[in-house]
N, C-alpha and C positions, 0 to 999 in steps of 0.2 A: 852544752849548747847544741851539739850534734844530735843528742837524744831528743831534745825539744823540737828541733826542726823535723826530725823523722816522724815524731808523734803528730805534729801539725799537718804534715803532708798526708798522713794516714787518715786523719779526721776529715780533711778536705775531700779525699777520694770517697769516703762513706757518704758525705753530704751530696756530692755530685751524683753518686749512684742512686740515692733516694729520690733526688729531683728528677732524674731521667725516668725512673719507674713511675712517678706521679704524672708526668707530662704525657706519657704514652698510653695512659689508661683513661681515655676520655671519649667513650663511645657515642655514636649517633643516637638520637631519639628515634625509635621505630614506631610508626603509626599502623594500627590495625592488628596489634597483638602478635605480629610475626617477629621472630628474633633468630639470630644465628649465633650460637654459643661461641663459635670460633672467633667471631668479631668482637664479642663483649668480654672475653676472658681477660682477667687481670694479668699484666705482663710481669708484675713483681711478686706474684703469689699472694697478694693481699686479699683478705676476706671482706674488706670494707666495700659497701654498696653506695655508689654515687646516685643522687636523685635522677640523673640523666639515664640510669639503667632501667628505670621504671617505664614500661611500654604503655601506650595508650590504646586500649582495646576499642574496637568499633562497637557501638551500641546503637541499634535502630531507635529513632525517636519520631513518632508521628508528627506531621505538621499540624499545628492547631487551626490553620485556615482551611485544611482539606475537608471537602464536602462528601467525598466518596471513599470508602475504606472497606477492607476485608481480605479474605484469603484467595488462593488460586485453586482452580479445579479443572479436571479433564473429564470427558465423557463421550457418549455416543447415543444417537437415535437410530439404532439398527446397523450402524457402520462397523466394519472390521477395520481397526485403525491402530497405529502406533504413535507414540510421542517420545521425544528426547530433548535434551538441552533445555529443560525447564529452569528458568531463573526468575528471580524478583530483584529489581535494582532500585535502590534509594536514589531518587532524583535530586534530593536536597544535597546529599553528600557524594553523589556521582560514584557509587560503588555498589557491588553486589550485596544484597541482604540475605538471599537464600538461593540454594540450588538443589536439584533433585537428588544428587549424590548417587546416581545410578551405578557408577563403576567404583565408588568408594565405600558405600554403606553395605553392611551385611544384609540388611533388610530395608531397602529404600521405601517400602510401603508401610513401615512400622507406625509412622505418625499420621497416616492418612485416615480419613473418615469416609463413610459411604452413605448415599441416600438415593432414593428414587425421585428424579426431578421432572419438572414440566408435565406432570400427569402421566408419566410413562408406565411401562409394565415391568420394569426390571426388578428382580429379586436381589437385593443388595448383599445377601448371604451366599450368592451363587459362586462367588470367586472368579468371575469372568474378567476381572481386572488383575493383571499380573505383570511381573518383570521377567522378560525372556531375553536370551541371547539371539542376536540377529546379525546376519551378514548381508550386506548390500550386493546383489549380483553385478551391479554396474561397476563395483570396485575391483572386480577380477581383471587381471592383466595377463596378456600372453607374453611369455618370455621369448628369448631369441631362438630357442629350440622348439618353438611352437607348442610348448606345454603351458597349462594354465596355472598361474600363481594364485593360490587361495587368498581371498581378501580377509582382512582382520575383522573379527566379530566384536560386537559391543552390546551392552545392555540397553533395552528400551522398555517403556511401558507398553503393554499390549491390552487391547479390549476386543473381546470376541464379538462378532456381529450377531444381529438377531433381536436384541433387546432394546427397547426405547427407554429414555430417561436415565441412562447410566450416569452416575455422578460420583466422582472420587475427588476429595478436596483436602487441603492441608494449609498450614501456615499460621499467620497471626491476623486475627480479625481487626487489628488496629492499623494494618498497613494502609497508608495513603501516600499520595504524591510519589507513586512508584510506577515502574514499568514491569508488567508481566510478559514473559516471552518464552516461546517454545517452537520446536519444529514438529511437524506431523506428516504421516505417510499413510495414505488410504489405499486399501486393497479392494474394499467393497463399500460403496458410499451409503447403501441403505437409504435412510431418510435424513442423513446428515451427521457430521461429527460435531461435537459440542465443546466449547471453551467457556469455563465459568470464571468470573472475576468479581471482585468486591463481595465475596461470600462472607456473611457474618454468621449464618447457621443454615441448616437445610431448608428453611422456609423463607430465607431472605438472601437474594443473590441476583446477579445478572448472568445471562446465558447468551452466547453467540452461537447460533446453529448455522453451520456452513454446509450447503448442499441439500437443502430441503427440496421437496416437490420434484423428484427425479433429477436432482443435481442441477437445478435451475435458479434457486433462490438462496439468499442469506438473510437471516433475521436476528435481531437483538431483542431479547425479552427481559423484562424486569419481573422478578418474583418477590412480592412483598406480603409477608404473613401468609404465604401459600397461594396468593392470588397472582395469576400470570397475566401480564400486560405486554403487548407488543410495543416496542419503542421505535424501531426503525427497520426497514427491509429494503432489499435491492436485488436485481438480477445478478446471479453469480454461479459460475460453474467450477467445481473443485477439480484441480488436477489430480489424477490418480497415478499410483505407482511411481511417485517421486516425492522426495522430501521438500517441504516448503515452510517458510517462517510465518508465524502468527504472533501478534502482540497486542496488548492493550496498554496505552499510556494514560495513567490516571493523573490528570492535572488537578489543581485545587478546585476548579469549578466546572470542568468538562472532561470527557474521556474520548480518546481517539483510538480507533481500531484499525490495525494494519494487517493485510493479508498479502503474502508473497511480495512484500516490499511496497505495496500501494496503500495509502490511507483511504479507507472505504467509508468510515463513519466518523463524524465529529459530534458525539452525543452531548446534548445539553448546552452546546455552544450557542451564544446569542448572536444573531445576525444584525448587522447594521447596514445602512444604505450603501456604504462603500464596498462591502463584500457580498452584496446580493447581486447576482447576475440578472440583467434584464435587457430588453431590446429585441430587435428583429432576428429572424433566422434567414439563412440563404444557402446557396449551393455554388460551388466554384470548381475551377480547373487550373492545372499548371502544366503547360506543354503537353496537353492530353485532349483528345477528343473523347468525350464520355457521355453517358446517358443516365437520366434520373427518372424515377417513376414513383407514384404513390407516396407523395410527401404529406405527412400528417404531423401536426403539432398539437399536443394534448396538455392541458393543465394538470399538473401533479396533484394539486389541492382538490379540484372538483371533478376531474375526469372529463371535463368539457373539451371538445375539439375546438381549438382556437383557429386553426387554419388547416385545410386539406385540399389537395389537388391531385387527381389521378391523370391529369393532362390529356383527357379525352376531348377537351375543348381548346382548340388552337388560340382562341381569342383571350384565354386566361394568361397569355404571356404578358398582358398589360398589368397583371398583379405584381410584376417584378420591376425593380429598379436596377440598372447596371452600375457596377463599381469596378474601378481598376484597383485590385488589391495591392497591398504593400509589396514593392519590388516587382510588380507586374509591368508588362510592356504594352498593354492595350491603349496606352496614350501615345504610342508611336504614330508619327505623322505619315500619311500616305498621300499620293497625288494621283487624281484620276486622269483620264484621257483628255479632259478639257482644261487641265491645269488647276483644278480646285483641290485645296488641301483639306484633309480631314484626319481624324484619329479613328482607330478601330473601335474605340468606345462610342463614337458617334454612330456607328453602323452595326452595333452589337447584335441587333435583331436579324441581321443577315446570317449570323453564325450560331446564335442561340435560338433554336426553333422547336416548336412542338410538332412532331411528325411521327409516322409509323416507325416503331422501334425494330421491326423485322422479326419480332418474337410474338407468337400468337397468345402467349400467357400474359403479355404486358400490353399489347396493342400500341397505341400512340404514347409517346413519352417526351420529356424535355431533353433535347440533345444539343451539346456543343459540338459543332461539326469540324472544328479546326484544332490541330495540335501545334500550329505554328506560333501561337501566342500563349502567354502564361499570366496567371493572376486574375483571370476574369471571374467576377462574382455577380450572381443575380440574387438580390435580396427582396424578400416580401415587403412591398412598399408600405403598407399601412402600419407595420410594426416598428419602423425605424424611430428610435427615441421614445418608444411607448413603454413607460415603466410598468404598465399592467401586463406586459409580456415578460413574465418572470416565473420561475419555478415550473418549468414545462419539460416535456419530452418530445424530441424530434425523431421521427421514423421515416426512412426513405430507402428505396431500392436503388442500387447503383450498378453501373456496368462500365468497364474500361474498354473502349473501342479501338484506340490506337494512340501512339505517342509514348512519352517517357515515363509519366507518372500516373496517379490514379485520381483521387477525389478530395475536395475540400467541403466540409459541412460547417457552415457559419452559424455562430450564436452570439448573443450579447452585442448585436450590431446597432450601435447608437448613432454613429455618423460614419462617413466614408473614411475617417481617420481613427475611429475607435470601435474595435470589434475583436472577436476571437474566432479561431477556427480549429477544427479537428482535421489535421493533415494526414490523410490515410494513403499509404503507399507512395510517400514522397521520396526525394533523393533517388530518382530513377527506379522507383518501385522497390525500395530496399528497407524503408523505415516509416514509422508512424509516430506522430507526436501532437501535442497541443501547442499552438502559437497564439500570442495575443498582441494587438496593436493599440498603442496609446499615443495620441497626438501624432499619428503617422509613423511612429517608431515601433518596429516589430521585435518581440522577444521569443526565442525558441526554447522550449523545455527539453529535457532529456528524451531520447528516442527509444522506441522498441522496434527490433528488427522483424520485418514481415514482408510478404510478397503476395501479389494478387494476379490471377490469370486474366488475360485479355478475352473478351467475349463472354465471360461468365457473370451472372447476377449475384450480388451480395446484398445483405440487408444491414444498414447502419442504424444504430440507435444512440442518441445522445440524451442522457438524463441530466438536465440542468437544474440544480438545486442551489439554494442560498449557500455560498461558500464552497461548493464542490460540484464538479461535473464528471459524469461517468461516460466513457466512450466504448461502445461495443461494435463488433462486426459479427454478424450471424450468431448473435446471442452470447458471444464470448467477450468478457471484459478485457479490453486491450490496455487501457490505462486510465488514470484519473487526473483531473486538473483542479487544484484548490488554491484559494487566495492565501 
């Protein structure tokens, strides 16, 4: 009996040990082909493989609804330029599909192809596209003993300057519904750096040339069977000697181009009435006395001048209607010596006048003579609510005379309660942004830090297109506004 009991106890211990080993060998399912052998090793020494041990590898699959597809490419039109952090991300699965492998691959250019693009003169056998080690001088730091600590070096793609039409491309020509992204650093702009996307072969691709015409323009071209067609262009100045991000987000039916964090093109997007900006233009102030001159509004479609005023004729003040902008205090009531009550908006023409600017290069100009009030807007009368005033460019010279802030340039002015403005040098001359007013309620977008000098003239340009507005000061793109 004792022997039987001992045998039974021994058998129970073996069963318990087997059960413990089975329960502890139940690994997680890993997505993306990544595994850690230390986590999936069997605890009981068993060679058996559970179905859960099989990892699911990521496989890119093109979206059948995608209208635009192709590889990624980098290049130059005479620029000396570097590229890094090239990636392609699958937007359907929200994960990286490809990266350039600059610091991992023995030869990151092994799978790249070369071609002469956009009718350029580059010899694709010249070897001017390479991978080099580079150290950013701005990464060097001074230590406590005033010695310089050397910055870490890393690999980058490098293109020598001088040749136009440089094109290096790689990837899968079935990529669609993806985001192409990279950083670039320009030491000599030449006639522009080039970013290629949706490349199917050397005769069919899209090219974004940044910094054309002495670093004043950016243009997107489509090349179809070798024929080059301009798709879209805009004013743009490339920053030099600093890294900045560029990307193309390829949606199913349109493509958005972002440079330095701003969306600059929405290619092939269809506009509707609700996202097309239209209405009058205007000028405004906020706690500032300021001066405006040479106001010109031009149709982007026809090049026709819709409205212009050099303010040489004082009677043209009648072209404008006054509005108290959202949050403004021109509706403050005042009382005159006779006890009559009025608002500042009632007597706005006492403070908004066309007079000598005191500058021989400008002559007479439109001036707001007070900085005691804020939110004053003068809008071109005939344009308010006019849907024909759409897709236009506003140009105006501006000067800050005194007060806390700088200028407001108004667009899409439909009513006194529905409009948008480019707020330049706001927040006590520290920041610039776009703000829009709907049914009297104002929304402020993110701001860009900047400052403007009192007494100096600046030139403001607003390019108002369906779905997107570009705001420039002295030819430099400050920010964009999109629906």
